[in-house]
DSSP file (Angstrom, degrees, kcal/mol; ACC not computed):
  #  RESIDUE AA STRUCTURE BP1 BP2  ACC     N-H-->O    O-->H-N    N-H-->O    O-->H-N    TCO  KAPPA ALPHA  PHI   PSI    X-CA   Y-CA   Z-CA
    1    1 A M    >         0   0    0      0, 0.0     3,-0.9     0, 0.0     4,-0.2   0.000 360.0 360.0 360.0 -55.8    0.0    0.0    0.0
    2    2 A A  T >>  +     0   0    0      1,-0.2     3,-1.7   140,-0.2     4,-0.8   0.603 360.0  85.9 -81.2  -9.0    2.6    2.6    1.1
    3    3 A Y  H 3> S+     0   0    0      1,-0.3     4,-1.7     2,-0.2     3,-0.3   0.780  74.3  71.7 -63.3 -22.8    5.2    1.3   -1.4
    4    4 A H  H <4 S+     0   0    0     -3,-0.9     4,-0.3     1,-0.2    -1,-0.3   0.807  91.2  59.4 -62.6 -25.5    3.6    3.5   -4.1
    5    5 A I  H X4 S+     0   0    0     -3,-1.7     3,-1.1     1,-0.2    -1,-0.2   0.924 106.5  46.2 -64.5 -43.4    5.1    6.5   -2.2
    6    6 A L  H >< S+     0   0    0     -4,-0.8     3,-1.3    -3,-0.3    -2,-0.2   0.791 103.1  65.0 -68.7 -27.6    8.6    5.0   -2.7
    7    7 A A  T 3< S+     0   0    0     -4,-1.7     9,-0.5     1,-0.3    -1,-0.2   0.558  81.9  79.5 -73.6  -6.4    7.8    4.3   -6.4
    8    8 A L  T <   +     0   0    0     -3,-1.1    -1,-0.3    -4,-0.3     2,-0.2   0.593  64.0 113.3 -77.4  -8.8    7.6    8.0   -7.0
    9    9 A H    <   -     0   0    0     -3,-1.3     7,-1.8     7,-0.1     2,-0.3  -0.442  69.8-125.9 -65.9 132.3   11.4    8.3   -7.2
   10   10 A L  E     -A   15   0A   0      5,-0.2     2,-0.5    -2,-0.2     5,-0.2  -0.627  22.6-170.0 -85.0 135.4   12.4    9.2  -10.6
   11   11 A I  E >  S-A   14   0A   0      3,-3.4     3,-1.9    -2,-0.3    14,-0.0  -0.953  79.5 -27.0-121.9 108.5   15.0    7.1  -12.5
   12   12 A G  T 3  S-     0   0    0     -2,-0.5     3,-0.1     1,-0.3    -1,-0.1   0.858 126.3 -49.6  55.8  36.8   16.2    8.7  -15.7
   13   13 A G  T 3  S+     0   0    0      1,-0.3     2,-0.4     0, 0.0    -1,-0.3   0.399 119.8 108.2  85.7  -4.4   12.9   10.6  -16.0
   14   14 A Q  E <  S-A   11   0A   0     -3,-1.9    -3,-3.4    -5,-0.0     2,-0.3  -0.835  74.9-114.8-108.1 144.6   10.9    7.4  -15.4
   15   15 A V  E     -A   10   0A   0     -2,-0.4     2,-0.5    -5,-0.2    -5,-0.2  -0.623  38.1-110.1 -74.3 132.3    8.9    6.6  -12.4
   16   16 A A        +     0   0    0     -7,-1.8    -7,-0.1    -9,-0.5    -1,-0.1  -0.515  55.9 154.4 -66.6 114.3   10.4    3.5  -10.6
   17   17 A Q        +     0   0    0     -2,-0.5    -1,-0.2    -9,-0.1   -10,-0.1   0.747  41.2  73.5-116.4 -36.1    7.7    0.8  -11.3
   18   18 A T  S  > S-     0   0    0      1,-0.1     4,-2.6   -11,-0.0     5,-0.2  -0.434  85.9-113.4 -81.6 158.3    9.3   -2.6  -11.2
   19   19 A P  H  > S+     0   0    0      0, 0.0     4,-2.5     0, 0.0     5,-0.2   0.906 119.3  50.2 -55.3 -41.6   10.4   -4.3   -8.0
   20   20 A R  H  > S+     0   0    0      2,-0.2     4,-3.1     1,-0.2     5,-0.2   0.919 109.5  50.3 -65.1 -41.7   14.0   -4.0   -9.1
   21   21 A Q  H  > S+     0   0    0      1,-0.2     4,-2.1     2,-0.2    -1,-0.2   0.906 111.4  49.1 -61.8 -40.7   13.7   -0.3  -10.0
   22   22 A R  H  X S+     0   0    0     -4,-2.6     4,-1.4     2,-0.2    -2,-0.2   0.920 112.9  46.8 -63.8 -43.0   12.1    0.3   -6.5
   23   23 A R  H  X S+     0   0    0     -4,-2.5     4,-0.6     1,-0.2     3,-0.3   0.927 113.6  48.5 -63.9 -44.3   15.0   -1.6   -4.8
   24   24 A D  H  < S+     0   0    0     -4,-3.1     4,-0.4     1,-0.2    -1,-0.2   0.849 117.2  42.0 -63.7 -33.7   17.6    0.3   -6.9
   25   25 A A  H  X S+     0   0    0     -4,-2.1     4,-2.4    -5,-0.2    -1,-0.2   0.646  92.5  87.0 -87.6 -16.3   16.0    3.6   -6.1
   26   26 A F  H  X S+     0   0    0     -4,-1.4     4,-2.7    -3,-0.3     5,-0.2   0.903  87.9  45.9 -57.3 -52.6   15.3    3.1   -2.4
   27   27 A G  H  X S+     0   0    0     -4,-0.6     4,-2.5     1,-0.2    -1,-0.2   0.914 115.1  47.6 -58.9 -45.3   18.6    4.2   -0.9
   28   28 A G  H  > S+     0   0    0     -4,-0.4     4,-2.6     1,-0.2    -1,-0.2   0.878 111.6  51.0 -63.5 -38.1   18.7    7.3   -3.0
   29   29 A L  H  X S+     0   0    0     -4,-2.4     4,-2.7     2,-0.2    -2,-0.2   0.918 110.3  48.3 -66.4 -44.0   15.2    8.2   -2.2
   30   30 A V  H  X S+     0   0    0     -4,-2.7     4,-2.4     2,-0.2    -2,-0.2   0.934 114.0  47.3 -61.2 -45.4   15.7    7.8    1.6
   31   31 A A  H  X S+     0   0    0     -4,-2.5     4,-2.5    -5,-0.2    -2,-0.2   0.917 112.7  49.1 -62.5 -43.3   18.8    9.9    1.3
   32   32 A R  H  X S+     0   0    0     -4,-2.6     4,-2.6     2,-0.2     5,-0.2   0.919 111.5  48.8 -63.1 -44.0   17.1   12.6   -0.8
   33   33 A A  H  X S+     0   0    0     -4,-2.7     4,-2.5     1,-0.2    -1,-0.2   0.915 111.9  49.6 -62.9 -42.2   14.1   12.7    1.7
   34   34 A A  H  X S+     0   0    0     -4,-2.4     4,-2.6    -5,-0.2    -2,-0.2   0.922 112.0  47.8 -63.2 -44.2   16.5   13.0    4.6
   35   35 A R  H  X S+     0   0    0     -4,-2.5     4,-2.6     1,-0.2    -2,-0.2   0.932 113.9  46.5 -62.2 -45.9   18.4   15.9    3.0
   36   36 A Q  H  X S+     0   0    0     -4,-2.6     4,-2.3     2,-0.2    -2,-0.2   0.894 112.4  50.4 -64.8 -39.2   15.3   17.7    2.0
   37   37 A W  H  X S+     0   0    0     -4,-2.5     4,-2.1    -5,-0.2    -1,-0.2   0.939 112.2  47.0 -63.2 -47.7   13.8   17.3    5.5
   38   38 A R  H  X S+     0   0    0     -4,-2.6     4,-3.1     1,-0.2    -2,-0.2   0.914 111.8  51.1 -61.3 -43.1   17.0   18.6    7.1
   39   39 A R  H  X S+     0   0    0     -4,-2.6     4,-2.8     1,-0.2    -1,-0.2   0.906 108.1  52.4 -61.7 -41.0   17.1   21.5    4.7
   40   40 A A  H  X S+     0   0    0     -4,-2.3     4,-1.6     2,-0.2    -1,-0.2   0.919 113.7  42.5 -62.3 -43.7   13.5   22.4    5.5
   41   41 A V  H  X S+     0   0    0     -4,-2.1     4,-1.8     2,-0.2    -2,-0.2   0.925 112.7  53.9 -68.0 -43.1   14.2   22.5    9.2
   42   42 A D  H  X S+     0   0    0     -4,-3.1     4,-1.1     1,-0.2    -2,-0.2   0.907 106.7  51.9 -57.0 -43.0   17.5   24.3    8.7
   43   43 A R  H  < S+     0   0    0     -4,-2.8     3,-0.4     1,-0.2    -1,-0.2   0.909 110.2  49.1 -60.5 -40.8   15.7   27.0    6.7
   44   44 A R  H  < S+     0   0    0     -4,-1.6    -1,-0.2     1,-0.2    -2,-0.2   0.801 116.5  42.4 -68.2 -28.4   13.2   27.5    9.6
   45   45 A L  H ><>S+     0   0    0     -4,-1.8     3,-1.6     1,-0.2     5,-1.6   0.478  84.6  96.8 -99.9  -2.6   16.0   27.7   12.2
   46   46 A E  G ><5S+     0   0    0     -4,-1.1     3,-2.1    -3,-0.4    -1,-0.2   0.871  77.0  60.8 -54.2 -41.4   18.3   29.9   10.2
   47   47 A P  G 3 5S+     0   0    0      0, 0.0    -1,-0.3     0, 0.0    -2,-0.1   0.748 104.3  51.5 -60.3 -20.2   17.1   33.1   12.0
   48   48 A F  G < 5S-     0   0    0     -3,-1.6    -2,-0.2     2,-0.2     3,-0.1   0.387 117.5-113.0 -95.7   3.3   18.3   31.5   15.3
   49   49 A G  T < 5S+     0   0    0     -3,-2.1     2,-0.4     1,-0.3    -3,-0.2   0.751  72.9 134.4  73.6  24.4   21.7   30.8   13.9
   50   50 A L      < +     0   0    0     -5,-1.6     2,-0.3    -8,-0.2    -1,-0.3  -0.847  30.8 179.4-111.0 144.2   21.2   27.0   14.1
   51   51 A T    >>  -     0   0    0     -2,-0.4     4,-3.2    -3,-0.1     3,-1.8  -0.790  50.9 -90.2-124.8 174.1   22.0   24.3   11.5
   52   52 A E  H 3> S+     0   0    0      1,-0.3     4,-1.8    -2,-0.3   -13,-0.0   0.869 125.1  62.6 -53.8 -37.3   21.4   20.6   11.8
   53   53 A A  H 34 S+     0   0    0      1,-0.2    -1,-0.3     2,-0.1    -3,-0.0   0.782 117.3  28.4 -60.7 -25.5   24.9   20.2   13.2
   54   54 A T  H <> S+     0   0    0     -3,-1.8     4,-1.0     2,-0.1    -2,-0.2   0.794 121.5  46.7-105.8 -36.1   23.8   22.4   16.2
   55   55 A W  H  X S+     0   0    0     -4,-3.2     4,-2.1     2,-0.2    -3,-0.2   0.868 105.1  59.6 -77.4 -33.2   20.1   21.8   16.6
   56   56 A L  H  X S+     0   0    0     -4,-1.8     4,-2.3    -5,-0.4     5,-0.2   0.934 105.7  46.5 -64.1 -46.2   20.1   18.0   16.3
   57   57 A P  H  > S+     0   0    0      0, 0.0     4,-2.4     0, 0.0    -1,-0.2   0.896 110.8  54.2 -60.5 -36.9   22.5   17.4   19.3
   58   58 A L  H  X S+     0   0    0     -4,-1.0     4,-2.5     1,-0.2    -2,-0.2   0.903 108.0  49.9 -62.6 -40.1   20.4   19.9   21.3
   59   59 A I  H  X S+     0   0    0     -4,-2.1     4,-2.5     2,-0.2    -1,-0.2   0.930 110.0  50.0 -63.4 -46.0   17.2   17.8   20.5
   60   60 A Y  H  X S+     0   0    0     -4,-2.3     4,-0.9     1,-0.2    -2,-0.2   0.922 113.4  45.8 -59.7 -44.2   18.9   14.6   21.6
   61   61 A V  H >< S+     0   0    0     -4,-2.4     3,-0.5     1,-0.2    -1,-0.2   0.916 114.1  48.4 -66.2 -42.5   20.1   16.1   24.9
   62   62 A A  H 3< S+     0   0    0     -4,-2.5    -2,-0.2     1,-0.2    -1,-0.2   0.869 115.0  44.3 -66.5 -36.7   16.6   17.6   25.6
   63   63 A R  H 3< S+     0   0    0     -4,-2.5    -1,-0.2    -5,-0.2    -2,-0.2   0.543  84.9 118.2 -88.2  -6.5   14.7   14.4   24.8
   64   64 A A    <<  -     0   0    0     -4,-0.9     4,-0.1    -3,-0.5    -3,-0.0  -0.340  61.9-141.6 -63.6 139.4   17.0   12.1   26.7
   65   65 A Q  S    S+     0   0    0      2,-0.1    -1,-0.1    -2,-0.0    -4,-0.0   0.770  87.2  21.0 -71.3 -27.3   15.4   10.3   29.6
   66   66 A A  S    S-     0   0    0      1,-0.0    -2,-0.0    -5,-0.0    -1,-0.0  -0.890 112.1 -64.4-134.6 163.6   18.5   10.6   31.8
   67   67 A P        -     0   0    0      0, 0.0     2,-0.3     0, 0.0    45,-0.1  -0.260  60.4-127.0 -51.4 132.2   21.4   13.0   31.6
   68   68 A M  E     -B  111   0B   0     43,-0.7    43,-3.2    -7,-0.2     2,-0.2  -0.663  15.1-145.1 -91.8 136.1   23.3   12.3   28.4
   69   69 A R  E  >  -B  110   0B   0     -2,-0.3     4,-2.2    41,-0.2     3,-0.4  -0.638  25.5-113.3 -93.1 156.7   27.0   11.5   28.3
   70   70 A Q  H  > S+     0   0    0     39,-1.8     4,-2.5     1,-0.2     5,-0.2   0.903 117.1  51.9 -54.2 -45.3   29.2   12.7   25.4
   71   71 A K  H  > S+     0   0    0      1,-0.2     4,-1.9     2,-0.2    -1,-0.2   0.842 108.5  51.4 -66.6 -31.3   29.8    9.1   24.3
   72   72 A D  H  > S+     0   0    0     -3,-0.4     4,-2.4     2,-0.2    -1,-0.2   0.887 110.2  48.9 -69.8 -38.4   26.1    8.4   24.2
   73   73 A L  H  X S+     0   0    0     -4,-2.2     4,-2.5     2,-0.2    -2,-0.2   0.906 108.9  53.2 -66.0 -40.6   25.5   11.5   22.1
   74   74 A A  H  X>S+     0   0    0     -4,-2.5     5,-2.6     1,-0.2     4,-0.7   0.926 111.2  46.6 -59.3 -44.1   28.3   10.5   19.7
   75   75 A A  H ><5S+     0   0    0     -4,-1.9     3,-0.6     3,-0.2    -2,-0.2   0.911 112.0  50.3 -64.7 -42.1   26.6    7.1   19.3
   76   76 A A  H 3<5S+     0   0    0     -4,-2.4    -1,-0.2     1,-0.2    -2,-0.2   0.873 116.4  41.0 -63.8 -37.7   23.2    8.6   18.7
   77   77 A L  H 3<5S-     0   0    0     -4,-2.5    -1,-0.2    -5,-0.1    -2,-0.2   0.503 108.5-125.6 -87.2  -5.1   24.5   11.0   16.1
   78   78 A V  T <<5 +     0   0    0     -4,-0.7     2,-0.3    -3,-0.6    -3,-0.2   0.944  66.2 132.5  54.5  52.7   26.7    8.3   14.6
   79   79 A L      < -     0   0    0     -5,-2.6    -1,-0.2    -6,-0.1    -2,-0.1  -0.899  60.9-105.7-126.5 156.1   29.8   10.5   15.0
   80   80 A D     >  -     0   0    0     -2,-0.3     4,-1.8    -3,-0.1     3,-0.4  -0.431  37.7-106.2 -78.3 161.3   33.2    9.8   16.3
   81   81 A G  H  > S+     0   0    0      1,-0.2     4,-2.3     2,-0.2     5,-0.1   0.850 116.6  53.6 -57.1 -41.2   34.2   11.2   19.7
   82   82 A S  H  > S+     0   0    0      1,-0.2     4,-2.0     2,-0.2    -1,-0.2   0.872 107.4  51.4 -67.5 -35.0   36.5   13.9   18.5
   83   83 A S  H  > S+     0   0    0     -3,-0.4     4,-2.1     2,-0.2    -1,-0.2   0.898 110.9  48.4 -65.8 -39.6   33.8   15.3   16.2
   84   84 A V  H  X S+     0   0    0     -4,-1.8     4,-3.1     2,-0.2     5,-0.2   0.885 108.0  54.9 -68.1 -38.6   31.3   15.4   19.1
   85   85 A V  H  X S+     0   0    0     -4,-2.3     4,-2.3     2,-0.2    -2,-0.2   0.930 109.8  46.4 -60.5 -45.3   33.8   17.2   21.3
   86   86 A R  H  X S+     0   0    0     -4,-2.0     4,-1.9     2,-0.2    -2,-0.2   0.918 113.9  48.8 -62.4 -43.3   34.3   19.9   18.7
   87   87 A L  H  X S+     0   0    0     -4,-2.1     4,-2.2     1,-0.2    -2,-0.2   0.921 113.0  46.6 -62.1 -45.8   30.6   20.2   18.3
   88   88 A L  H  X S+     0   0    0     -4,-3.1     4,-2.5     1,-0.2     5,-0.2   0.845 106.9  58.2 -68.0 -33.2   30.0   20.4   22.0
   89   89 A D  H  X S+     0   0    0     -4,-2.3     4,-2.4    -5,-0.2    -1,-0.2   0.929 109.1  45.6 -59.1 -44.1   32.8   23.0   22.4
   90   90 A A  H  X S+     0   0    0     -4,-1.9     4,-2.0     2,-0.2    -2,-0.2   0.907 113.4  48.7 -67.0 -42.3   30.9   25.2   20.0
   91   91 A L  H  <>S+     0   0    0     -4,-2.2     5,-2.4     2,-0.2     6,-1.1   0.850 113.2  48.1 -66.6 -33.7   27.6   24.7   21.7
   92   92 A E  H ><5S+     0   0    0     -4,-2.5     3,-1.1     4,-0.2    -2,-0.2   0.908 110.3  51.1 -71.7 -41.5   29.2   25.4   25.1
   93   93 A K  H 3<5S+     0   0    0     -4,-2.4    -2,-0.2     1,-0.3    -1,-0.2   0.857 108.7  52.2 -62.5 -35.3   30.9   28.5   23.8
   94   94 A S  T 3<5S-     0   0    0     -4,-2.0    -1,-0.3    -5,-0.1    -2,-0.2   0.519 117.9-114.4 -80.8  -4.4   27.5   29.7   22.4
   95   95 A G  T < 5S+     0   0    0     -3,-1.1    22,-0.5    -4,-0.3    21,-0.4   0.638  85.0 114.8  85.9  14.5   25.9   29.2   25.8
   96   96 A H  S   <S+     0   0    0     -5,-2.4    18,-2.3    20,-0.2     2,-0.3   0.788  78.4  16.8 -87.7 -29.3   23.5   26.4   24.8
   97   97 A I  E     -C  113   0B   0     -6,-1.1     2,-0.3    16,-0.3    16,-0.2  -0.879  57.2-154.3-135.5 167.0   25.1   23.6   26.9
   98   98 A E  E     -C  112   0B   0     14,-2.5    14,-2.8    -2,-0.3     2,-0.4  -0.985  14.9-143.4-137.9 148.1   27.4   23.0   29.8
   99   99 A R  E     -C  111   0B   0     -2,-0.3     2,-0.3    12,-0.2    12,-0.2  -0.913  16.9-174.7-113.1 138.4   29.4   19.8   30.5
  100  100 A R  E     -C  110   0B   0     10,-2.4    10,-3.3    -2,-0.4     2,-0.1  -0.946  31.3-102.9-129.0 151.2   30.1   18.4   33.9
  101  101 A E  E     -C  109   0B   0     -2,-0.3     2,-0.9     8,-0.2     8,-0.2  -0.461  34.4-126.2 -69.9 145.1   32.2   15.6   35.1
  102  102 A E  E >   -C  105   0B   0      6,-2.3     3,-1.2     3,-0.8     6,-0.2  -0.826  54.1 -67.4 -98.0 105.3   30.2   12.4   35.9
  103  103 A G  T 3  S-     0   0    0     -2,-0.9    -2,-0.0     1,-0.2     5,-0.0  -0.190 107.6 -17.4  57.0-137.0   31.0   11.3   39.5
  104  104 A A  T 3  S+     0   0    0      1,-0.1     2,-1.1     2,-0.0    -1,-0.2   0.699 117.1  87.8 -78.5 -20.5   34.5   10.0   40.1
  105  105 A D  E X   - C   0 102B   0     -3,-1.2    -3,-0.8     1,-0.2     3,-0.7  -0.694  55.9-173.6 -84.6 101.6   35.3    9.5   36.4
  106  106 A R  E 3  S+     0   0B   0     -2,-1.1    -1,-0.2     1,-0.2    -3,-0.1   0.679  80.8  61.1 -70.7 -16.5   36.7   12.8   35.3
  107  107 A R  E 3  S+     0   0B   0     -5,-0.1     2,-0.4    -3,-0.1    -1,-0.2   0.810  88.0  81.6 -78.9 -29.6   36.8   11.6   31.7
  108  108 A A  E <   -     0   0B   0     -3,-0.7    -6,-2.3    -6,-0.2     2,-0.4  -0.633  67.6-162.7 -81.2 128.9   33.1   11.0   31.5
  109  109 A K  E     - C   0 101B   0     -2,-0.4   -39,-1.8    -8,-0.2     2,-0.4  -0.938  10.8-150.4-118.7 134.2   31.1   14.2   30.8
  110  110 A I  E     -BC  69 100B   0    -10,-3.3   -10,-2.4    -2,-0.4     2,-0.5  -0.822  16.9-140.4 -96.4 138.3   27.4   14.8   31.3
  111  111 A I  E     -BC  68  99B   0    -43,-3.2   -43,-0.7    -2,-0.4     2,-0.4  -0.878  21.3-178.2-103.6 128.4   25.8   17.3   28.9
  112  112 A N  E     - C   0  98B   0    -14,-2.8   -14,-2.5    -2,-0.5     2,-0.3  -0.969  25.5-123.7-124.4 141.4   23.2   19.7   30.3
  113  113 A L  E     - C   0  97B   0     -2,-0.4   -16,-0.3   -16,-0.2     2,-0.1  -0.607  26.0-138.9 -77.1 142.1   21.2   22.3   28.5
  114  114 A T     >  -     0   0    0    -18,-2.3     4,-2.8    -2,-0.3     5,-0.2  -0.348  34.2 -93.6 -86.5 176.9   21.5   25.8   29.8
  115  115 A T  H  > S+     0   0    0      1,-0.2     4,-2.1     2,-0.2     5,-0.2   0.911 132.1  50.0 -57.5 -41.8   18.6   28.2   30.2
  116  116 A R  H  > S+     0   0    0    -21,-0.4     4,-1.9     2,-0.2    -1,-0.2   0.899 109.3  51.8 -63.2 -40.4   19.5   29.5   26.8
  117  117 A G  H  > S+     0   0    0    -22,-0.5     4,-1.8   -21,-0.2    -2,-0.2   0.917 109.5  48.6 -61.7 -44.7   19.6   26.0   25.4
  118  118 A W  H  X S+     0   0    0     -4,-2.8     4,-1.3     1,-0.2    -1,-0.2   0.876 109.6  52.4 -64.7 -37.0   16.2   25.2   26.8
  119  119 A S  H  X S+     0   0    0     -4,-2.1     4,-0.9     1,-0.2    -1,-0.2   0.875 110.2  47.6 -68.4 -34.7   14.7   28.4   25.3
  120  120 A I  H  X S+     0   0    0     -4,-1.9     4,-2.5     1,-0.2    -1,-0.2   0.820 102.1  65.2 -74.5 -28.8   16.1   27.6   21.8
  121  121 A I  H  X S+     0   0    0     -4,-1.8     4,-3.4     1,-0.2     5,-0.3   0.887  96.5  56.9 -59.2 -38.7   14.7   24.0   22.1
  122  122 A E  H  X S+     0   0    0     -4,-1.3     4,-2.0     1,-0.2    -1,-0.2   0.914 109.7  44.8 -58.5 -41.8   11.2   25.4   22.1
  123  123 A Q  H  X S+     0   0    0     -4,-0.9     4,-2.5     2,-0.2    -2,-0.2   0.904 114.1  49.0 -67.3 -42.1   12.0   27.1   18.8
  124  124 A V  H  X S+     0   0    0     -4,-2.5     4,-2.9     2,-0.2     5,-0.2   0.925 111.8  48.4 -64.3 -45.5   13.6   23.9   17.4
  125  125 A E  H  X S+     0   0    0     -4,-3.4     4,-2.7     2,-0.2    -1,-0.2   0.908 112.4  49.0 -63.1 -41.2   10.7   21.8   18.5
  126  126 A A  H  X S+     0   0    0     -4,-2.0     4,-2.4    -5,-0.3    -2,-0.2   0.928 114.0  45.1 -64.7 -44.6    8.2   24.2   17.0
  127  127 A A  H  X S+     0   0    0     -4,-2.5     4,-2.5     2,-0.2     5,-0.2   0.919 114.2  49.5 -64.9 -43.0   10.1   24.4   13.7
  128  128 A S  H  X S+     0   0    0     -4,-2.9     4,-2.8    -5,-0.2    -2,-0.2   0.913 111.3  49.1 -62.0 -43.6   10.5   20.6   13.6
  129  129 A R  H  X S+     0   0    0     -4,-2.7     4,-2.8    -5,-0.2    -1,-0.2   0.913 111.4  49.5 -62.5 -44.1    6.8   20.0   14.3
  130  130 A D  H  X S+     0   0    0     -4,-2.4     4,-2.2     2,-0.2    -2,-0.2   0.922 113.8  44.9 -62.6 -44.3    5.8   22.5   11.5
  131  131 A V  H  X S+     0   0    0     -4,-2.5     4,-2.7     2,-0.2    -2,-0.2   0.925 113.6  50.7 -66.3 -43.3    8.1   20.8    9.0
  132  132 A R  H  X S+     0   0    0     -4,-2.8     4,-2.5    -5,-0.2    -2,-0.2   0.933 111.3  47.7 -59.1 -47.0    6.9   17.3   10.1
  133  133 A N  H  < S+     0   0    0     -4,-2.8     4,-0.4     1,-0.2    -1,-0.2   0.914 115.5  44.5 -62.5 -43.2    3.3   18.3    9.8
  134  134 A A  H >< S+     0   0    0     -4,-2.2     3,-0.5    -5,-0.2    -1,-0.2   0.876 114.6  50.0 -67.6 -37.3    3.8   19.8    6.3
  135  135 A T  H 3< S+     0   0    0     -4,-2.7    -2,-0.2     1,-0.2    -1,-0.2   0.870 113.5  43.4 -70.8 -37.9    6.0   16.9    5.2
  136  136 A L  T >< S+     0   0    0     -4,-2.5     3,-2.2    -5,-0.2    -1,-0.2   0.400  82.4 133.4 -91.3   3.8    3.5   14.2    6.2
  137  137 A L  T <  S+     0   0    0     -3,-0.5     3,-0.1    -4,-0.4    -3,-0.1  -0.300  73.0  19.0 -55.8 131.1    0.5   16.0    4.9
  138  138 A G  T 3  S+     0   0    0      1,-0.3     2,-0.4    -2,-0.0    -1,-0.3   0.271  91.9 124.6  91.0 -11.5   -1.7   13.6    2.9
  139  139 A L    <   -     0   0    0     -3,-2.2    -1,-0.3     4,-0.0     2,-0.1  -0.692  56.7-135.4 -83.3 131.1   -0.2   10.5    4.4
  140  140 A K     >  -     0   0    0     -2,-0.4     4,-2.5    -3,-0.1     5,-0.2  -0.471  23.2-110.4 -79.2 157.1   -2.8    8.2    5.9
  141  141 A D  H  > S+     0   0    0      1,-0.2     4,-2.2     2,-0.2     5,-0.1   0.881 118.9  50.0 -55.8 -41.7   -2.1    6.6    9.3
  142  142 A D  H  > S+     0   0    0      2,-0.2     4,-2.0     1,-0.2    -1,-0.2   0.865 110.1  50.7 -69.6 -34.1   -1.7    3.1    7.8
  143  143 A E  H  > S+     0   0    0      2,-0.2     4,-2.6     1,-0.2    -2,-0.2   0.915 111.2  48.0 -67.0 -41.7    0.7    4.4    5.2
  144  144 A L  H  X S+     0   0    0     -4,-2.5     4,-2.6     2,-0.2    -2,-0.2   0.883 109.5  53.6 -65.0 -37.7    2.8    6.1    7.8
  145  145 A A  H  X S+     0   0    0     -4,-2.2     4,-2.3    -5,-0.2    -1,-0.2   0.918 111.4  45.5 -62.8 -43.2    2.8    2.9    9.9
  146  146 A V  H  X S+     0   0    0     -4,-2.0     4,-2.6     2,-0.2    -2,-0.2   0.944 113.6  48.7 -65.0 -47.6    4.1    0.9    6.9
  147  147 A A  H  X S+     0   0    0     -4,-2.6     4,-2.7     1,-0.2     5,-0.2   0.895 111.5  50.6 -59.8 -41.0    6.7    3.5    6.1
  148  148 A T  H  X S+     0   0    0     -4,-2.6     4,-2.5     2,-0.2    -1,-0.2   0.922 110.9  47.8 -63.7 -44.9    7.8    3.6    9.7
  149  149 A R  H  X S+     0   0    0     -4,-2.3     4,-2.3     2,-0.2    -2,-0.2   0.915 112.9  49.7 -62.8 -41.6    8.2   -0.2    9.9
  150  150 A V  H  X S+     0   0    0     -4,-2.6     4,-2.4     1,-0.2    -2,-0.2   0.955 113.6  43.7 -62.1 -51.1   10.1   -0.2    6.7
  151  151 A L  H  X S+     0   0    0     -4,-2.7     4,-2.5     1,-0.2    -1,-0.2   0.862 111.9  54.0 -65.8 -34.9   12.5    2.5    7.7
  152  152 A D  H  X S+     0   0    0     -4,-2.5     4,-2.4    -5,-0.2    -1,-0.2   0.922 110.1  47.2 -63.4 -43.5   13.0    1.0   11.2
  153  153 A L  H  X S+     0   0    0     -4,-2.3     4,-2.6     2,-0.2    -2,-0.2   0.899 110.4  52.4 -64.2 -40.9   13.9   -2.4    9.6
  154  154 A V  H  X S+     0   0    0     -4,-2.4     4,-2.4     1,-0.2    -2,-0.2   0.933 110.5  48.3 -59.8 -45.6   16.3   -0.7    7.2
  155  155 A C  H  X S+     0   0    0     -4,-2.5     4,-2.4     2,-0.2    -2,-0.2   0.895 111.1  50.3 -62.9 -40.9   18.0    1.1   10.2
  156  156 A Q  H  X S+     0   0    0     -4,-2.4     4,-2.5     2,-0.2    -1,-0.2   0.921 111.4  48.6 -62.5 -43.7   18.2   -2.3   12.1
  157  157 A N  H  X S+     0   0    0     -4,-2.6     4,-2.3     1,-0.2    -2,-0.2   0.900 111.8  48.8 -63.9 -40.9   19.8   -4.0    9.1
  158  158 A L  H  X S+     0   0    0     -4,-2.4     4,-2.3     2,-0.2    -1,-0.2   0.905 111.4  49.6 -65.6 -41.0   22.3   -1.1    8.7
  159  159 A A  H  X S+     0   0    0     -4,-2.4     4,-2.6     2,-0.2    -2,-0.2   0.907 110.4  50.6 -63.1 -41.9   23.2   -1.3   12.4
  160  160 A R  H  X S+     0   0    0     -4,-2.5     4,-2.3     2,-0.2    -2,-0.2   0.915 110.1  50.0 -63.1 -42.4   23.7   -5.0   12.2
  161  161 A Q  H  X S+     0   0    0     -4,-2.3     4,-1.9     2,-0.2    -1,-0.2   0.909 111.0  49.4 -61.4 -41.9   25.9   -4.6    9.1
  162  162 A Q  H  X S+     0   0    0     -4,-2.3     4,-1.7     1,-0.2    -2,-0.2   0.913 110.3  50.2 -64.4 -42.3   28.0   -2.0   11.0
  163  163 A D  H  < S+     0   0    0     -4,-2.6    -1,-0.2     1,-0.2    -2,-0.2   0.890 110.7  49.9 -62.3 -39.0   28.3   -4.2   14.0
  164  164 A E  H  < S+     0   0    0     -4,-2.3    -1,-0.2     1,-0.2    -2,-0.2   0.843 111.5  49.3 -67.3 -33.5   29.5   -7.1   11.8
  165  165 A D  H  <        0   0    0     -4,-1.9    -1,-0.2     1,-0.2    -2,-0.2   0.769 360.0 360.0 -76.1 -26.4   32.0   -4.8   10.1
  166  166 A D     <        0   0    0     -4,-1.7    -1,-0.2    -5,-0.1    -2,-0.2   0.484 360.0 360.0 -77.8 360.0   33.4   -3.6   13.4
């Protein structure tokens, strides 16, 4: 039912119609949708001086059930530790976060949003919600459920491949 959404990806000017064409087009379509979605949110957050590189980590920290450690954020963002350190340095310098040592282990750092960070999260969440609502417009609940299951399985398969490669 929801596969017709995936079939809309163009291949050489043609709509992907055969199962093989849909399989061949799937990865590119997912990547294109992700890029367009990120750009749409980035455009909405541009007035606040935020890009995906800065708003996405703030969202992860804000939505975490428990205080988030740097290494957990790196894993969530699928980034190496040094990239996350540079990113967090910039967010700390801009006053959005603060890092604290976790207990006796001085190497482990907990990330906390500052008052400024929490206030920007409201803007990020509103922009994200607006883009999500506009993006999913016209999708029926059952179509969204199928698409969600498909993408979740794709993510699980990719994670398993990465684990096997490591």
